[in-house]
A tleap script that builds the chain and sets N, CA, C and O, in Angstrom:
source leaprc.protein.ff14SB
mol = sequence {
  NMET LEU VAL SER ALA GLY LEU ALA GLN ALA
  ALA SER ALA GLN GLY GLY PRO ASP LYS GLN
  ALA ILE ILE ALA THR TYR ALA ASP ILE ALA
  HIE ALA GLY TYR THR ASP SER VAL ALA LEU
  ALA ARG ASP LEU GLN LYS ALA VAL ASP THR
  LEU ILE ALA THR PRO SER ALA ALA GLN MET
  ALA ALA ALA ARG GLN ALA TRP LEU ALA ALA
  ARG VAL PRO TYR MET GLN THR GLU VAL PHE
  ARG PHE GLY ASN ALA ILE VAL ASP ASP TRP
  GLU GLY LYS VAL ASN ALA TRP PRO LEU ASP
  GLU GLY LEU ILE ASP TYR VAL ALA PRO ALA
  TYR GLY ASN SER SER ASP GLY ASN PRO VAL
  TYR ALA ALA ASN VAL ILE ALA ASN CPRO
}
set mol.1.N position { 205.858 67.883 96.577 }
set mol.1.CA position { 207.205 68.380 96.600 }
set mol.1.C position { 207.639 68.858 95.229 }
set mol.1.O position { 208.207 69.941 95.089 }
set mol.2.N position { 207.368 68.042 94.214 }
set mol.2.CA position { 207.778 68.421 92.870 }
set mol.2.C position { 207.087 69.698 92.423 }
set mol.2.O position { 207.693 70.549 91.772 }
set mol.3.N position { 205.806 69.825 92.779 }
set mol.3.CA position { 205.082 71.031 92.396 }
set mol.3.C position { 205.692 72.241 93.076 }
set mol.3.O position { 205.911 73.269 92.434 }
set mol.4.N position { 205.974 72.132 94.387 }
set mol.4.CA position { 206.582 73.237 95.122 }
set mol.4.C position { 207.931 73.606 94.533 }
set mol.4.O position { 208.236 74.784 94.349 }
set mol.5.N position { 208.733 72.601 94.241 }
set mol.5.CA position { 210.052 72.859 93.665 }
set mol.5.C position { 209.918 73.522 92.306 }
set mol.5.O position { 210.670 74.440 91.978 }
set mol.6.N position { 208.960 73.055 91.517 }
set mol.6.CA position { 208.745 73.642 90.199 }
set mol.6.C position { 208.290 75.081 90.287 }
set mol.6.O position { 208.744 75.928 89.517 }
set mol.7.N position { 207.392 75.368 91.226 }
set mol.7.CA position { 206.928 76.739 91.410 }
set mol.7.C position { 208.050 77.642 91.888 }
set mol.7.O position { 208.192 78.769 91.412 }
set mol.8.N position { 208.845 77.152 92.828 }
set mol.8.CA position { 209.964 77.939 93.332 }
set mol.8.C position { 210.957 78.228 92.218 }
set mol.8.O position { 211.457 79.347 92.101 }
set mol.9.N position { 211.239 77.230 91.408 }
set mol.9.CA position { 212.179 77.403 90.303 }
set mol.9.C position { 211.619 78.395 89.282 }
set mol.9.O position { 212.347 79.255 88.787 }
set mol.10.N position { 210.333 78.277 88.970 }
set mol.10.CA position { 209.720 79.189 88.008 }
set mol.10.C position { 209.713 80.612 88.547 }
set mol.10.O position { 209.971 81.559 87.805 }
set mol.11.N position { 209.417 80.766 89.845 }
set mol.11.CA position { 209.398 82.093 90.442 }
set mol.11.C position { 210.777 82.722 90.420 }
set mol.11.O position { 210.915 83.904 90.106 }
set mol.12.N position { 211.816 81.934 90.755 }
set mol.12.CA position { 213.164 82.492 90.765 }
set mol.12.C position { 213.634 82.788 89.352 }
set mol.12.O position { 214.386 83.741 89.146 }
set mol.13.N position { 213.210 81.997 88.372 }
set mol.13.CA position { 213.594 82.233 86.983 }
set mol.13.C position { 212.957 83.514 86.460 }
set mol.13.O position { 213.504 84.168 85.572 }
set mol.14.N position { 211.814 83.867 87.005 }
set mol.14.CA position { 211.112 85.065 86.549 }
set mol.14.C position { 211.352 86.250 87.474 }
set mol.14.O position { 210.704 87.284 87.316 }
set mol.15.N position { 212.255 86.132 88.422 }
set mol.15.CA position { 212.538 87.238 89.328 }
set mol.15.C position { 211.677 87.254 90.573 }
set mol.15.O position { 211.557 88.302 91.207 }
set mol.16.N position { 211.079 86.151 90.947 }
set mol.16.CA position { 210.285 86.069 92.166 }
set mol.16.C position { 208.804 86.183 91.888 }
set mol.16.O position { 208.387 86.445 90.759 }
set mol.17.N position { 208.016 85.985 92.922 }
set mol.17.CA position { 206.561 86.022 92.747 }
set mol.17.C position { 206.086 87.446 92.452 }
set mol.17.O position { 206.715 88.423 92.858 }
set mol.18.N position { 205.001 87.537 91.764 }
set mol.18.CA position { 204.390 88.826 91.442 }
set mol.18.C position { 203.582 89.271 92.663 }
set mol.18.O position { 202.462 88.809 92.880 }
set mol.19.N position { 204.159 90.167 93.449 }
set mol.19.CA position { 203.527 90.580 94.709 }
set mol.19.C position { 202.169 91.234 94.473 }
set mol.19.O position { 201.240 91.021 95.252 }
set mol.20.N position { 202.044 92.007 93.433 }
set mol.20.CA position { 200.758 92.654 93.155 }
set mol.20.C position { 199.678 91.627 92.819 }
set mol.20.O position { 198.521 91.786 93.208 }
set mol.21.N position { 200.059 90.581 92.100 }
set mol.21.CA position { 199.098 89.522 91.774 }
set mol.21.C position { 198.679 88.775 93.032 }
set mol.21.O position { 197.513 88.408 93.181 }
set mol.22.N position { 199.625 88.550 93.933 }
set mol.22.CA position { 199.309 87.876 95.199 }
set mol.22.C position { 198.340 88.725 96.012 }
set mol.22.O position { 197.353 88.216 96.543 }
set mol.23.N position { 198.626 90.012 96.105 }
set mol.23.CA position { 197.760 90.918 96.867 }
set mol.23.C position { 196.371 90.993 96.238 }
set mol.23.O position { 195.363 90.973 96.944 }
set mol.24.N position { 196.323 91.079 94.915 }
set mol.24.CA position { 195.029 91.154 94.226 }
set mol.24.C position { 194.211 89.882 94.448 }
set mol.24.O position { 193.004 89.952 94.678 }
set mol.25.N position { 194.857 88.735 94.381 }
set mol.25.CA position { 194.153 87.468 94.607 }
set mol.25.C position { 193.649 87.384 96.042 }
set mol.25.O position { 192.510 86.983 96.282 }
set mol.26.N position { 194.496 87.762 96.992 }
set mol.26.CA position { 194.113 87.771 98.404 }
set mol.26.C position { 192.892 88.674 98.607 }
set mol.26.O position { 191.934 88.291 99.279 }
set mol.27.N position { 192.937 89.867 98.024 }
set mol.27.CA position { 191.823 90.806 98.161 }
set mol.27.C position { 190.557 90.261 97.507 }
set mol.27.O position { 189.462 90.425 98.046 }
set mol.28.N position { 190.695 89.620 96.359 }
set mol.28.CA position { 189.527 89.039 95.683 }
set mol.28.C position { 188.882 87.942 96.527 }
set mol.28.O position { 187.657 87.864 96.624 }
set mol.29.N position { 189.705 87.104 97.131 }
set mol.29.CA position { 189.183 86.022 97.972 }
set mol.29.C position { 188.487 86.600 99.205 }
set mol.29.O position { 187.401 86.157 99.578 }
set mol.30.N position { 189.124 87.597 99.835 }
set mol.30.CA position { 188.524 88.230 101.010 }
set mol.30.C position { 187.204 88.904 100.637 }
set mol.30.O position { 186.211 88.770 101.353 }
set mol.31.N position { 187.196 89.615 99.535 }
set mol.31.CA position { 185.984 90.311 99.098 }
set mol.31.C position { 184.844 89.328 98.851 }
set mol.31.O position { 183.707 89.583 99.249 }
set mol.32.N position { 185.138 88.222 98.206 }
set mol.32.CA position { 184.107 87.208 97.952 }
set mol.32.C position { 183.549 86.664 99.264 }
set mol.32.O position { 182.338 86.488 99.399 }
set mol.33.N position { 184.422 86.400 100.223 }
set mol.33.CA position { 183.973 85.892 101.521 }
set mol.33.C position { 183.103 86.888 102.262 }
set mol.33.O position { 182.064 86.522 102.811 }
set mol.34.N position { 183.528 88.160 102.279 }
set mol.34.CA position { 182.739 89.182 102.962 }
set mol.34.C position { 181.417 89.440 102.235 }
set mol.34.O position { 180.401 89.706 102.876 }
set mol.35.N position { 181.424 89.364 100.914 }
set mol.35.CA position { 180.188 89.529 100.148 }
set mol.35.C position { 179.191 88.431 100.506 }
set mol.35.O position { 178.012 88.702 100.730 }
set mol.36.N position { 179.671 87.194 100.556 }
set mol.36.CA position { 178.804 86.080 100.958 }
set mol.36.C position { 178.298 86.268 102.383 }
set mol.36.O position { 177.127 86.024 102.674 }
set mol.37.N position { 179.189 86.704 103.266 }
set mol.37.CA position { 178.823 86.881 104.667 }
set mol.37.C position { 177.740 87.946 104.820 }
set mol.37.O position { 176.778 87.751 105.563 }
set mol.38.N position { 177.891 89.056 104.129 }
set mol.38.CA position { 176.890 90.127 104.205 }
set mol.38.C position { 175.547 89.658 103.647 }
set mol.38.O position { 174.501 89.927 104.238 }
set mol.39.N position { 175.571 88.968 102.524 }
set mol.39.CA position { 174.318 88.495 101.917 }
set mol.39.C position { 173.570 87.560 102.861 }
set mol.39.O position { 172.357 87.685 103.029 }
set mol.40.N position { 174.287 86.628 103.477 }
set mol.40.CA position { 173.616 85.684 104.376 }
set mol.40.C position { 173.254 86.337 105.708 }
set mol.40.O position { 172.297 85.913 106.356 }
set mol.41.N position { 174.001 87.360 106.131 }
set mol.41.CA position { 173.621 88.111 107.329 }
set mol.41.C position { 172.316 88.862 107.082 }
set mol.41.O position { 171.474 88.964 107.974 }
set mol.42.N position { 172.153 89.380 105.882 }
set mol.42.CA position { 170.887 90.050 105.545 }
set mol.42.C position { 169.730 89.053 105.532 }
set mol.42.O position { 168.630 89.367 105.986 }
set mol.43.N position { 169.980 87.856 105.013 }
set mol.43.CA position { 168.951 86.805 105.058 }
set mol.43.C position { 168.596 86.469 106.503 }
set mol.43.O position { 167.425 86.279 106.834 }
set mol.44.N position { 169.609 86.396 107.359 }
set mol.44.CA position { 169.382 86.130 108.782 }
set mol.44.C position { 168.546 87.243 109.401 }
set mol.44.O position { 167.615 86.971 110.159 }
set mol.45.N position { 168.872 88.500 109.084 }
set mol.45.CA position { 168.105 89.617 109.635 }
set mol.45.C position { 166.643 89.536 109.217 }
set mol.45.O position { 165.749 89.791 110.024 }
set mol.46.N position { 166.399 89.186 107.970 }
set mol.46.CA position { 165.016 89.030 107.495 }
set mol.46.C position { 164.304 87.913 108.255 }
set mol.46.O position { 163.143 88.057 108.637 }
set mol.47.N position { 165.001 86.806 108.470 }
set mol.47.CA position { 164.399 85.677 109.197 }
set mol.47.C position { 164.080 86.072 110.636 }
set mol.47.O position { 163.036 85.692 111.166 }
set mol.48.N position { 164.969 86.827 111.267 }
set mol.48.CA position { 164.732 87.279 112.646 }
set mol.48.C position { 163.576 88.276 112.672 }
set mol.48.O position { 162.710 88.199 113.543 }
set mol.49.N position { 163.558 89.202 111.731 }
set mol.49.CA position { 162.452 90.165 111.666 }
set mol.49.C position { 161.111 89.451 111.493 }
set mol.49.O position { 160.118 89.821 112.120 }
set mol.50.N position { 161.090 88.438 110.650 }
set mol.50.CA position { 159.864 87.663 110.436 }
set mol.50.C position { 159.470 86.922 111.706 }
set mol.50.O position { 158.292 86.875 112.061 }
set mol.51.N position { 160.447 86.346 112.388 }
set mol.51.CA position { 160.184 85.650 113.652 }
set mol.51.C position { 159.595 86.601 114.688 }
set mol.51.O position { 158.654 86.246 115.398 }
set mol.52.N position { 160.143 87.799 114.773 }
set mol.52.CA position { 159.642 88.780 115.742 }
set mol.52.C position { 158.229 89.228 115.374 }
set mol.52.O position { 157.372 89.377 116.245 }
set mol.53.N position { 157.994 89.439 114.089 }
set mol.53.CA position { 156.679 89.916 113.639 }
set mol.53.C position { 155.602 88.851 113.764 }
set mol.53.O position { 154.462 89.154 114.116 }
set mol.54.N position { 155.961 87.599 113.476 }
set mol.54.CA position { 154.982 86.503 113.514 }
set mol.54.C position { 155.627 85.277 114.149 }
set mol.54.O position { 155.989 84.330 113.452 }
set mol.55.N position { 155.772 85.297 115.482 }
set mol.55.CA position { 156.456 84.192 116.155 }
set mol.55.C position { 155.728 82.856 115.968 }
set mol.55.O position { 154.510 82.763 116.118 }
set mol.56.N position { 156.503 81.844 115.643 }
set mol.56.CA position { 155.962 80.490 115.520 }
set mol.56.C position { 157.135 79.521 115.524 }
set mol.56.O position { 158.288 79.920 115.362 }
set mol.57.N position { 156.828 78.261 115.709 }
set mol.57.CA position { 157.883 77.246 115.679 }
set mol.57.C position { 158.546 77.207 114.302 }
set mol.57.O position { 159.758 77.020 114.196 }
set mol.58.N position { 157.755 77.383 113.263 }
set mol.58.CA position { 158.313 77.362 111.903 }
set mol.58.C position { 159.238 78.554 111.668 }
set mol.58.O position { 160.288 78.413 111.042 }
set mol.59.N position { 158.847 79.730 112.170 }
set mol.59.CA position { 159.701 80.917 112.006 }
set mol.59.C position { 160.981 80.786 112.832 }
set mol.59.O position { 162.045 81.237 112.409 }
set mol.60.N position { 160.874 80.166 114.012 }
set mol.60.CA position { 162.068 79.930 114.831 }
set mol.60.C position { 163.011 78.982 114.110 }
set mol.60.O position { 164.220 79.210 114.081 }
set mol.61.N position { 162.473 77.930 113.535 }
set mol.61.CA position { 163.303 76.980 112.784 }
set mol.61.C position { 163.967 77.669 111.595 }
set mol.61.O position { 165.131 77.406 111.294 }
set mol.62.N position { 163.236 78.542 110.927 }
set mol.62.CA position { 163.800 79.266 109.780 }
set mol.62.C position { 164.914 80.208 110.230 }
set mol.62.O position { 165.938 80.325 109.556 }
set mol.63.N position { 164.720 80.879 111.364 }
set mol.63.CA position { 165.757 81.780 111.882 }
set mol.63.C position { 166.999 81.000 112.293 }
set mol.63.O position { 168.122 81.431 112.031 }
set mol.64.N position { 166.802 79.868 112.929 }
set mol.64.CA position { 167.949 79.033 113.308 }
set mol.64.C position { 168.709 78.565 112.074 }
set mol.64.O position { 169.940 78.581 112.056 }
set mol.65.N position { 167.990 78.157 111.062 }
set mol.65.CA position { 168.628 77.696 109.824 }
set mol.65.C position { 169.377 78.841 109.151 }
set mol.65.O position { 170.467 78.644 108.615 }
set mol.66.N position { 168.795 80.030 109.180 }
set mol.66.CA position { 169.461 81.200 108.599 }
set mol.66.C position { 170.737 81.526 109.367 }
set mol.66.O position { 171.738 81.921 108.768 }
set mol.67.N position { 170.710 81.363 110.698 }
set mol.67.CA position { 171.916 81.596 111.496 }
set mol.67.C position { 172.998 80.593 111.118 }
set mol.67.O position { 174.156 80.963 110.922 }
set mol.68.N position { 172.619 79.324 111.017 }
set mol.68.CA position { 173.596 78.298 110.638 }
set mol.68.C position { 174.208 78.606 109.273 }
set mol.68.O position { 175.417 78.466 109.087 }
set mol.69.N position { 173.387 79.020 108.333 }
set mol.69.CA position { 173.880 79.339 106.991 }
set mol.69.C position { 174.798 80.559 107.023 }
set mol.69.O position { 175.832 80.572 106.355 }
set mol.70.N position { 174.430 81.584 107.793 }
set mol.70.CA position { 175.230 82.811 107.860 }
set mol.70.C position { 176.567 82.582 108.557 }
set mol.70.O position { 177.544 83.277 108.276 }
set mol.71.N position { 176.611 81.641 109.433 }
set mol.71.CA position { 177.830 81.364 110.206 }
set mol.71.C position { 178.969 80.849 109.322 }
set mol.71.O position { 180.133 81.151 109.586 }
set mol.72.N position { 178.658 80.087 108.292 }
set mol.72.CA position { 179.697 79.468 107.457 }
set mol.72.C position { 180.599 80.513 106.793 }
set mol.72.O position { 181.813 80.458 106.990 }
set mol.73.N position { 180.066 81.459 106.018 }
set mol.73.CA position { 180.981 82.422 105.404 }
set mol.73.C position { 181.623 83.355 106.430 }
set mol.73.O position { 182.743 83.823 106.226 }
set mol.74.N position { 180.919 83.627 107.532 }
set mol.74.CA position { 181.523 84.458 108.580 }
set mol.74.C position { 182.790 83.794 109.110 }
set mol.74.O position { 183.823 84.448 109.253 }
set mol.75.N position { 182.713 82.508 109.400 }
set mol.75.CA position { 183.902 81.797 109.899 }
set mol.75.C position { 185.024 81.827 108.869 }
set mol.75.O position { 186.196 81.931 109.230 }
set mol.76.N position { 184.677 81.738 107.602 }
set mol.76.CA position { 185.694 81.735 106.557 }
set mol.76.C position { 186.390 83.084 106.421 }
set mol.76.O position { 187.512 83.143 105.918 }
set mol.77.N position { 185.753 84.163 106.855 }
set mol.77.CA position { 186.377 85.484 106.757 }
set mol.77.C position { 187.290 85.789 107.936 }
set mol.77.O position { 188.056 86.751 107.879 }
set mol.78.N position { 187.231 85.003 108.993 }
set mol.78.CA position { 188.053 85.297 110.167 }
set mol.78.C position { 189.545 85.292 109.857 }
set mol.78.O position { 190.314 85.992 110.516 }
set mol.79.N position { 189.958 84.526 108.879 }
set mol.79.CA position { 191.368 84.452 108.521 }
set mol.79.C position { 191.886 85.800 108.009 }
set mol.79.O position { 193.093 86.041 108.047 }
set mol.80.N position { 191.018 86.665 107.541 }
set mol.80.CA position { 191.433 87.939 106.961 }
set mol.80.C position { 191.495 89.082 107.966 }
set mol.80.O position { 191.839 90.200 107.584 }
set mol.81.N position { 191.179 88.846 109.223 }
set mol.81.CA position { 191.033 89.968 110.143 }
set mol.81.C position { 192.119 90.094 111.200 }
set mol.81.O position { 191.891 90.746 112.220 }
set mol.82.N position { 193.265 89.511 111.004 }
set mol.82.CA position { 194.331 89.642 111.992 }
set mol.82.C position { 194.708 91.109 112.162 }
set mol.82.O position { 195.013 91.804 111.193 }
set mol.83.N position { 194.682 91.564 113.410 }
set mol.83.CA position { 195.084 92.929 113.711 }
set mol.83.C position { 194.063 93.981 113.329 }
set mol.83.O position { 194.394 95.166 113.289 }
set mol.84.N position { 192.843 93.588 113.051 }
set mol.84.CA position { 191.814 94.546 112.668 }
set mol.84.C position { 191.076 94.990 113.926 }
set mol.84.O position { 190.101 94.364 114.341 }
set mol.85.N position { 191.547 96.064 114.515 }
set mol.85.CA position { 190.986 96.520 115.796 }
set mol.85.C position { 189.510 96.876 115.690 }
set mol.85.O position { 188.771 96.718 116.661 }
set mol.86.N position { 189.075 97.346 114.549 }
set mol.86.CA position { 187.667 97.706 114.390 }
set mol.86.C position { 186.782 96.479 114.613 }
set mol.86.O position { 185.739 96.577 115.259 }
set mol.87.N position { 187.188 95.343 114.091 }
set mol.87.CA position { 186.422 94.110 114.277 }
set mol.87.C position { 186.682 93.531 115.660 }
set mol.87.O position { 185.751 93.080 116.327 }
set mol.88.N position { 187.928 93.539 116.094 }
set mol.88.CA position { 188.274 92.938 117.376 }
set mol.88.C position { 187.550 93.591 118.547 }
set mol.88.O position { 187.322 92.939 119.566 }
set mol.89.N position { 187.184 94.866 118.423 }
set mol.89.CA position { 186.492 95.558 119.505 }
set mol.89.C position { 185.129 94.941 119.814 }
set mol.89.O position { 184.745 94.885 120.983 }
set mol.90.N position { 184.393 94.481 118.819 }
set mol.90.CA position { 183.050 93.948 119.043 }
set mol.90.C position { 182.936 92.454 118.812 }
set mol.90.O position { 181.980 91.832 119.274 }
set mol.91.N position { 183.890 91.867 118.105 }
set mol.91.CA position { 183.760 90.483 117.675 }
set mol.91.C position { 183.627 89.496 118.831 }
set mol.91.O position { 182.909 88.504 118.709 }
set mol.92.N position { 184.300 89.746 119.940 }
set mol.92.CA position { 184.213 88.854 121.087 }
set mol.92.C position { 182.820 88.771 121.690 }
set mol.92.O position { 182.478 87.790 122.350 }
set mol.93.N position { 182.027 89.793 121.462 }
set mol.93.CA position { 180.651 89.773 121.964 }
set mol.93.C position { 179.752 88.902 121.088 }
set mol.93.O position { 178.691 88.460 121.527 }
set mol.94.N position { 180.177 88.661 119.861 }
set mol.94.CA position { 179.396 87.874 118.911 }
set mol.94.C position { 179.906 86.446 118.832 }
set mol.94.O position { 179.128 85.509 118.651 }
set mol.95.N position { 181.203 86.286 118.967 }
set mol.95.CA position { 181.841 85.009 118.657 }
set mol.95.C position { 182.826 84.622 119.761 }
set mol.95.O position { 183.981 84.298 119.482 }
set mol.96.N position { 182.372 84.655 121.000 }
set mol.96.CA position { 183.259 84.403 122.132 }
set mol.96.C position { 183.539 82.918 122.314 }
set mol.96.O position { 182.687 82.072 122.041 }
set mol.97.N position { 184.735 82.620 122.775 }
set mol.97.CA position { 185.115 81.250 123.105 }
set mol.97.C position { 186.120 81.316 124.233 }
set mol.97.O position { 187.056 82.107 124.117 }
set mol.98.N position { 186.017 80.561 125.313 }
set mol.98.CA position { 185.057 79.467 125.441 }
set mol.98.C position { 183.652 80.011 125.629 }
set mol.98.O position { 183.438 81.041 126.267 }
set mol.99.N position { 182.743 79.318 125.078 }
set mol.99.CA position { 181.349 79.719 125.074 }
set mol.99.C position { 180.715 79.449 126.427 }
set mol.99.O position { 180.924 78.386 127.012 }
set mol.100.N position { 179.949 80.394 126.925 }
set mol.100.CA position { 179.183 80.185 128.151 }
set mol.100.C position { 177.884 79.483 127.766 }
set mol.100.O position { 176.954 80.100 127.246 }
set mol.101.N position { 177.844 78.196 128.031 }
set mol.101.CA position { 176.698 77.395 127.616 }
set mol.101.C position { 175.386 77.906 128.184 }
set mol.101.O position { 174.327 77.685 127.597 }
set mol.102.N position { 175.446 78.588 129.322 }
set mol.102.CA position { 174.233 79.107 129.941 }
set mol.102.C position { 173.548 80.185 129.119 }
set mol.102.O position { 172.391 80.517 129.377 }
set mol.103.N position { 174.245 80.736 128.134 }
set mol.103.CA position { 173.650 81.770 127.298 }
set mol.103.C position { 172.976 81.207 126.046 }
set mol.103.O position { 172.463 81.964 125.222 }
set mol.104.N position { 172.977 79.899 125.907 }
set mol.104.CA position { 172.338 79.258 124.760 }
set mol.104.C position { 170.932 78.849 125.166 }
set mol.104.O position { 170.730 78.306 126.252 }
set mol.105.N position { 169.966 79.106 124.304 }
set mol.105.CA position { 168.582 78.811 124.672 }
set mol.105.C position { 168.213 77.347 124.507 }
set mol.105.O position { 167.186 76.918 125.032 }
set mol.106.N position { 169.018 76.563 123.793 }
set mol.106.CA position { 168.761 75.129 123.677 }
set mol.106.C position { 170.029 74.443 123.186 }
set mol.106.O position { 170.877 75.069 122.549 }
set mol.107.N position { 170.150 73.173 123.480 }
set mol.107.CA position { 171.219 72.340 122.922 }
set mol.107.C position { 170.618 70.982 122.582 }
set mol.107.O position { 169.568 70.607 123.104 }
set mol.108.N position { 171.281 70.266 121.721 }
set mol.108.CA position { 170.822 68.921 121.376 }
set mol.108.C position { 170.910 68.037 122.618 }
set mol.108.O position { 171.857 68.172 123.392 }
set mol.109.N position { 169.963 67.148 122.826 }
set mol.109.CA position { 169.961 66.273 124.001 }
set mol.109.C position { 171.246 65.450 124.148 }
set mol.109.O position { 171.593 65.053 125.260 }
set mol.110.N position { 171.938 65.195 123.071 }
set mol.110.CA position { 173.165 64.396 123.121 }
set mol.110.C position { 174.258 65.050 123.965 }
set mol.110.O position { 175.199 64.373 124.379 }
set mol.111.N position { 174.151 66.352 124.226 }
set mol.111.CA position { 175.168 67.031 125.019 }
set mol.111.C position { 175.057 66.726 126.508 }
set mol.111.O position { 175.992 66.999 127.260 }
set mol.112.N position { 173.942 66.171 126.943 }
set mol.112.CA position { 173.786 65.807 128.347 }
set mol.112.C position { 173.349 66.966 129.211 }
set mol.112.O position { 172.971 68.027 128.714 }
set mol.113.N position { 173.406 66.742 130.541 }
set mol.113.CA position { 172.913 67.737 131.491 }
set mol.113.C position { 173.970 68.290 132.421 }
set mol.113.O position { 173.644 69.064 133.321 }
set mol.114.N position { 175.226 67.919 132.234 }
set mol.114.CA position { 176.262 68.416 133.139 }
set mol.114.C position { 177.589 68.548 132.405 }
set mol.114.O position { 177.796 67.993 131.326 }
set mol.115.N position { 178.480 69.311 133.041 }
set mol.115.CA position { 179.820 69.517 132.486 }
set mol.115.C position { 180.791 69.656 133.646 }
set mol.115.O position { 180.567 70.467 134.544 }
set mol.116.N position { 181.861 68.882 133.642 }
set mol.116.CA position { 182.861 68.980 134.705 }
set mol.116.C position { 183.527 70.350 134.716 }
set mol.116.O position { 183.934 70.831 135.774 }
set mol.117.N position { 183.640 70.978 133.561 }
set mol.117.CA position { 184.324 72.262 133.463 }
set mol.117.C position { 183.453 73.468 133.715 }
set mol.117.O position { 183.969 74.580 133.821 }
set mol.118.N position { 182.143 73.286 133.814 }
set mol.118.CA position { 181.248 74.424 133.983 }
set mol.118.C position { 180.089 74.033 134.892 }
set mol.118.O position { 179.168 73.346 134.451 }
set mol.119.N position { 180.118 74.461 136.161 }
set mol.119.CA position { 179.067 74.071 137.102 }
set mol.119.C position { 177.682 74.623 136.748 }
set mol.119.O position { 176.676 74.101 137.228 }
set mol.120.N position { 177.614 75.658 135.928 }
set mol.120.CA position { 176.310 76.204 135.542 }
set mol.120.C position { 175.973 75.824 134.100 }
set mol.120.O position { 175.268 76.554 133.402 }
set mol.121.N position { 176.477 74.694 133.675 }
set mol.121.CA position { 176.288 74.198 132.308 }
set mol.121.C position { 174.828 74.158 131.891 }
set mol.121.O position { 174.497 74.545 130.771 }
set mol.122.N position { 173.964 73.703 132.758 }
set mol.122.CA position { 172.552 73.540 132.408 }
set mol.122.C position { 171.720 74.788 132.700 }
set mol.122.O position { 170.513 74.798 132.456 }
set mol.123.N position { 172.356 75.840 133.221 }
set mol.123.CA position { 171.607 77.065 133.500 }
set mol.123.C position { 171.155 77.691 132.186 }
set mol.123.O position { 171.934 77.786 131.238 }
set mol.124.N position { 169.934 78.104 132.134 }
set mol.124.CA position { 169.422 78.787 130.952 }
set mol.124.C position { 169.115 80.208 131.381 }
set mol.124.O position { 167.990 80.515 131.777 }
set mol.125.N position { 170.125 81.085 131.303 }
set mol.125.CA position { 169.948 82.447 131.794 }
set mol.125.C position { 169.040 83.270 130.894 }
set mol.125.O position { 168.594 84.350 131.280 }
set mol.126.N position { 168.766 82.771 129.711 }
set mol.126.CA position { 167.831 83.474 128.838 }
set mol.126.C position { 166.403 83.227 129.318 }
set mol.126.O position { 165.604 84.160 129.400 }
set mol.127.N position { 166.084 81.984 129.632 }
set mol.127.CA position { 164.737 81.648 130.102 }
set mol.127.C position { 164.554 81.955 131.583 }
set mol.127.O position { 163.429 82.157 132.039 }
set mol.128.N position { 165.654 81.990 132.339 }
set mol.128.CA position { 165.597 82.193 133.792 }
set mol.128.C position { 166.536 83.324 134.203 }
set mol.128.O position { 167.576 83.065 134.808 }
set mol.129.N position { 166.190 84.574 133.887 }
set mol.129.CA position { 167.114 85.688 134.174 }
set mol.129.C position { 167.400 85.900 135.636 }
set mol.129.O position { 168.159 86.802 135.992 }
savepdb mol mol.pdb
quit
């Protein structure tokens, strides 16, 4: 509370917040997030290309790990895309929720074999088209 009050008092004493500084900081944070996301997406693409070229359990594990790593900065950039129709047009195909569990090729055994909310929970439409 004291910090907020102090900041508000300082801002009003100086004529309000510096809007250009706020915008610049926002843009810098967004740029850093998208830069990280692109770099890890490229790593993911390399891992997938390697998996396709030389399929193996080790390459599959590496691709899965690359996906997990790439997902973190991608999720962090979602806060910056409100009203961005260019992203909204395709994003639901990549990051849909609620997720159709039948489109996942594997899940941890702890998730079980059934779901009250989804009668085709255990369907593996990738392995059984």
